[in-house]
C-alpha positions as CSV (number, residue, x, y, z in Angstrom):
1,F,123.9,80.9,64.6
2,L,124.8,80.0,61.4
3,T,122.6,76.8,61.9
4,G,119.6,79.1,63.1
5,V,118.1,82.3,60.6
6,Y,115.8,84.5,62.9
7,I,112.9,85.5,61.1
8,E,109.6,88.0,62.3
9,K,106.9,90.3,61.1
10,R,108.3,94.0,61.1
11,D,106.3,97.3,59.7
12,D,104.2,94.6,57.9
13,K,107.2,93.1,56.2
14,L,109.1,90.1,56.5
15,A,112.6,90.4,58.4
16,M,115.4,87.9,58.3
17,V,118.6,87.6,59.9
18,A,121.7,85.2,60.2
19,T,124.6,86.4,62.3
20,D,127.6,84.0,63.9
21,G,129.2,86.8,65.7
22,R,131.5,88.3,63.2
23,K,129.1,89.2,60.3
24,L,125.3,89.4,59.9
25,A,123.1,89.7,56.8
26,Y,119.3,91.6,57.0
27,V,116.7,91.2,55.0
28,L,113.5,93.0,55.2
29,R,110.9,92.3,52.6
30,A,107.5,93.3,51.5
31,F,105.0,91.3,50.0
32,E,101.9,91.5,47.9
33,Q,100.3,89.1,50.1
34,E,99.4,90.1,53.8
35,I,101.9,88.6,56.5
36,P,99.7,88.0,59.5
37,D,101.2,88.3,62.9
38,F,103.2,86.0,64.5
39,K,105.8,85.3,67.5
40,G,109.7,85.7,66.0
41,A,111.4,82.5,65.5
42,I,114.5,80.7,64.7
43,V,114.6,78.5,61.9
44,P,117.1,76.3,61.0
45,V,119.1,76.9,58.0
46,K,119.4,73.5,57.1
47,F,115.2,73.4,56.2
48,L,115.9,76.4,54.5
49,N,118.1,75.6,52.0
50,Q,115.8,72.5,51.4
51,I,112.9,74.9,50.6
52,K,114.8,77.0,48.3
53,A,115.9,74.0,46.5
54,I,112.5,72.9,46.1
55,L,111.1,76.4,45.0
56,N,113.7,76.9,42.7
57,G,112.9,80.6,42.9
58,E,109.6,80.4,41.5
59,G,106.2,80.6,42.5
60,V,104.0,81.2,45.2
61,F,103.9,79.1,48.4
62,K,102.3,79.0,51.9
63,L,103.8,79.2,55.1
64,A,102.5,78.2,58.7
65,I,104.5,79.0,61.9
66,N,103.7,78.3,65.4
67,D,105.4,78.2,68.8
68,E,107.4,75.2,67.9
69,H,107.5,74.5,64.4
70,I,107.4,75.4,60.8
71,A,105.7,74.5,57.6
72,V,105.8,75.0,54.0
73,Q,103.2,74.1,51.3
74,Y,104.0,74.6,47.4
75,G,101.3,73.0,45.3
76,N,101.1,69.4,46.6
77,R,104.9,69.8,48.0
78,Y,104.9,69.8,51.9
79,A,108.0,70.6,54.2
80,Y,108.0,70.4,58.1
81,S,110.9,71.3,60.6
82,T,110.8,72.1,64.4
83,L,112.0,75.4,65.4
84,I,115.1,76.3,67.2
85,L,113.8,76.5,70.3
86,N,115.5,77.9,74.0
87,C,117.8,80.0,72.6
88,E,117.8,83.6,72.8
89,Y,118.7,85.6,69.3
90,P,120.6,88.8,69.7
91,N,119.2,91.7,69.5
92,Y,120.2,92.4,65.9
93,Q,118.6,96.2,65.8
94,K,121.2,97.1,68.5
95,V,124.2,95.5,65.9
96,I,123.3,97.7,63.0
97,P,124.3,101.2,63.4
98,Q,121.8,103.7,62.5
99,E,123.7,106.3,61.0
100,F,127.0,106.4,59.6
101,K,129.7,109.2,59.2
102,Y,131.4,108.2,56.4
103,V,130.5,106.2,53.1
104,S,132.6,105.1,50.5
105,K,131.4,103.5,46.8
106,M,133.0,101.4,44.7
107,R,132.4,98.6,41.8
108,R,131.7,95.1,43.3
109,E,133.4,93.8,40.6
110,D,136.7,95.5,41.4
111,M,136.3,94.7,44.9
112,E,135.9,91.1,44.3
113,K,139.2,91.1,41.7
114,A,141.1,93.2,44.7
115,I,140.5,90.5,47.5
116,N,140.9,87.4,45.0
117,L,144.4,89.0,44.0
118,N,145.7,89.3,47.5
119,S,144.0,86.2,48.8
120,V,147.6,84.1,47.7
121,F,149.1,86.2,50.6
122,V,147.1,86.3,53.1
123,E,148.5,84.6,56.6
124,T,146.7,81.3,56.8
125,K,145.5,82.0,60.4
126,S,143.9,85.4,60.8
127,K,143.6,85.9,56.7
128,R,143.9,89.6,57.6
129,L,143.5,92.4,54.4
130,F,143.8,95.7,54.9
131,L,141.6,98.6,53.2
132,D,143.1,102.0,53.2
133,I,140.2,104.2,51.9
134,S,140.9,107.8,50.9
135,Q,139.9,110.3,48.0
136,D,142.1,108.7,46.2
137,G,140.9,105.1,45.8
138,V,140.9,101.9,48.2
139,M,144.1,100.1,48.5
140,I,143.2,96.9,49.6
141,S,146.8,95.1,50.8
142,V,148.1,92.0,52.4
143,D,151.2,92.0,55.0
144,N,152.7,88.6,55.4
145,N,156.0,88.1,57.1
146,E,157.1,85.1,55.4
147,Y,155.5,85.8,52.0
148,G,156.2,89.6,51.6
149,D,153.3,92.1,50.8
150,S,151.2,92.6,48.4
151,K,148.6,95.8,47.3
152,Y,146.1,96.6,44.7
153,I,144.5,100.1,44.4
154,I,140.7,100.6,43.2
155,P,138.6,103.7,42.2
156,C,136.3,104.7,44.9
157,E,134.1,107.9,45.7
158,Y,135.0,108.8,49.2
159,S,134.8,112.0,51.0
160,G,136.1,111.3,54.7
161,P,139.3,111.3,56.3
162,D,141.7,108.7,55.1
163,E,141.1,105.5,57.1
164,K,142.6,102.0,57.6
165,I,140.6,99.2,58.4
166,S,141.2,95.6,58.5
167,F,139.1,92.6,57.7
168,N,139.1,88.9,57.6
169,S,139.5,88.5,53.9
170,T,137.0,85.3,54.1
171,V,134.5,87.2,56.3
172,L,134.4,90.5,53.7
173,M,134.4,88.2,50.6
174,M,131.0,86.5,51.7
175,P,128.9,89.5,51.0
176,I,130.6,91.3,48.1
177,K,129.5,88.0,46.2
178,K,126.3,88.4,47.6
179,V,125.7,92.0,46.5
180,D,123.9,91.9,43.2
181,T,124.3,95.7,42.0
182,E,127.3,97.1,39.8
183,F,128.4,99.2,43.2
184,F,128.2,98.7,46.5
185,K,128.9,101.0,49.4
186,I,131.2,100.7,52.6
187,C,129.8,102.6,55.5
188,F,131.6,103.1,58.7
189,N,132.2,105.3,61.8
190,T,135.6,104.3,62.9
191,N,138.1,101.6,62.0
192,I,137.1,99.4,65.0
193,S,133.1,99.6,64.9
194,A,130.5,97.3,63.0
195,T,130.6,98.7,59.3
196,A,127.7,98.0,56.8
197,I,127.8,97.0,53.1
198,Y,124.6,98.3,51.4
199,P,124.0,97.7,47.5
200,E,124.1,100.6,45.3
201,P,121.5,102.0,44.7
202,E,120.0,100.6,48.2
203,K,117.8,97.8,48.3
204,D,116.0,95.9,51.2
205,Y,119.2,94.0,52.6
206,L,122.3,94.9,54.1
207,F,125.3,93.0,55.7
208,V,127.0,94.1,58.9
209,L,131.0,93.2,59.6
210,M,133.2,93.7,62.4
211,P,136.6,94.7,61.7
212,M,139.6,92.8,63.3
213,Q,141.8,95.1,65.9
214,Q,144.1,96.9,64.3
């Protein structure tokens, strides 16, 4: 579903969801303007990227949507697209855990640096990266039979039991780079269940990742 983003009205806000089965991004944003009721729809990513380029992050635009099309007006500019039809989007509300037993808070810059340093040793095919989370910190490591191993420890705030979680390094890095706060949280229940990444302090967006099997 990287080719389409699901949008719907939820709690008088606009919800947008994108997923490819391994990771999910979710935004629930309030606007000053009232959002009329509309049927949830899958919008092509290419169209959204075009709108982003046109708006350049500024100004107010008009958005119209029906059962088959979406249209945007910004000043005297117009853009139209056909929705992705005959396709049922996954139930994202079931994917996002409602509560977590364990929360680990750390600095975004520290994690990004650790992933980059370990990326040299990551196995090419699986790109497996290990996170050993404890009260002493988070050890980010790689175990590569051909090139050896690599370990990097960053500080964190955590009060749960020691846990080892593994992710595809590329999948993990993508949401880390999108977090726009100094700190972020990794929230989980087990080392194989859906894991959420939140900005800290929390905002109106989050990411959900599926760990790799141990």
